[in-house]
N, C-alpha and C positions, 0 to 999 in steps of 0.2 A: 269274586266280587259279584255282587248281585246286579250291578248295572250292566255288566257284560253279559250276564245270563239272560237278561231281558231283551237283548238285541235280537236274538233268534225269534222271539215271539212277535216282536213289533216290526221286524225288518220288512216283511212283506207289505204291511199296510203303509209303511213310510215310503217305500218305493212306489207303491200304487199312487199315493197322493202326490209324490214328487213328479211322477210321469204325467199325472193329470194336470198339475199346476203348470208344468213346463209346456204341456200340449196346449193348454188354454192361452198361456202367454205367447206361444209360438203362433197360434191362430190369430190372436189379436194383433200382435206385432207384425208377424209375417204376412198375414193376409189383409190387415187393415191399415197399418201405419207405413210399412215398407213401400207399398205401391204409391202411396201419396208422397212419401219422401222421394222415391225414385222419379215420380212424375215431376216433382218440383226441380230435382236435379237435372232431368232431361230438358225441362222447359228453360232452366237457367243456361244449360249448355247450348240450346238452340238460340237463345237470346245473345249469348256471347259470340256464337258463330255468326249470327246475323250482324251483330255489331262489328265484328272483325271484317266481314265481307263488305259492309258499308264503309268502314274505314279504309279498306284496300281500294274500293271504288273511288272514294273521295281522294285518296292519295294519287291514284291514277289520273283522275280529273285534274287535280292540282298540278301534277307533273306535266300533263298536256297543256294546261293553261300557262304554266311557267315556260314551257318550250315555245309556245306561241308568243308569249310576251318577249322572251329572249330574241326570237326571230324578228319581231317588230322592232325591238330595241336596236338590234344589229342593223336592220334595214334603215332605221331612222338615223343611226350613227353614220352609216355609209352615205346616206343622202346629205346629212349635215356636212360631212367631210368633203363630199363632192361640191356642195354649194360654197364651202369655204375655199376650196381649191379654185373654183370658177371666179369667186370674188377676188382672190389673190391674183389670179391671172389677169382679170379685168383691171384691177388696180395697178398691176405692173405694166400692163399695156398702156393704160392712161398716163401713168407716170413717165413711161418711155416716150409717149407721144408728146407730153408737155415738155419733156427734156429736149426732144428733137426740135420742137417749135422754138423753145428758148435758145437752143444752140444756133438754129437757123437765124433767129432774130439777132443774136449776139454776133454772128458772123457777118450778117448784113450791116450791122452797126459798125463793126470793125472795118469792113470794106469801105463803108462810107467815110469813116474817120480817116482811113489811110488815103482815100481819094481826096478828102478835104486837106489833109496834111500835104499831099503831093501838090495839090493846087496852090496851097498857101506857100509851100516851099518854092514852087515855080514863080509865084508872084513876088516872093521875097528875093529870090535870086534875080529876077528882072529888075527889082528896085535896087538891089545891090549893084547890079551891072550898070544901071542908069546912074546911080550915085558915083560909082567908080569911074564911069565914062566922064561924068561932069567934073569929078576931081582931077582926072587925068588931063582933061582939057585945060582946067584952071592951072594946074602945075606946069604943064608944057608952056602955056602962055606966059606965066610969070617967070619961069626959068629961062626960056629961050626967046620969049616975046613973039613967037609964031602962033598964029591962030590955027587950031586943028578943027576940022569939021566934026560935027557930032557923029556921023556915020563912021569916020575913021577911028574916033576915040572908042566907040562901041565895038568895032571890029577888033581893035587891039585888046580891049578888056576881055572880050569873049575868047580870043586866042589864048590869053594868059590863063583865064579861069577854066576853060574846057580842054585845054590843051595839049 
């Protein structure tokens, strides 16, 4: 075949132009474009690293801020619970004080009422004794016709009632 026979004659020149074309492409791409692309990639990597470092610093700051906030919140909660406990204690003490005052007042009223009842009972008993003595005098005088003195009638009634 004649096409295959030509290969030997043109092979050298084709290899030369192939090497020359690839050499030029290598120089243009390798020395011109690759450094620019590599510079862009390096710059992008540096930007990403800086962004990651900034994000890590921000996270650290956020963690520190959160820890400080939690500490303040816990301190505030403890202070509020302390105030609540104090208020409860004061309220309980005030309620106990009012209850004690009310109990003392009630006991004083009961004692006064008992004293009044005892006084009234004594007065009522005295009146009952007086009425009984008068009735005894009247009965003895009607039944036997003898007049009994008031002191004797009262003495007899007291002896029977207290007896």
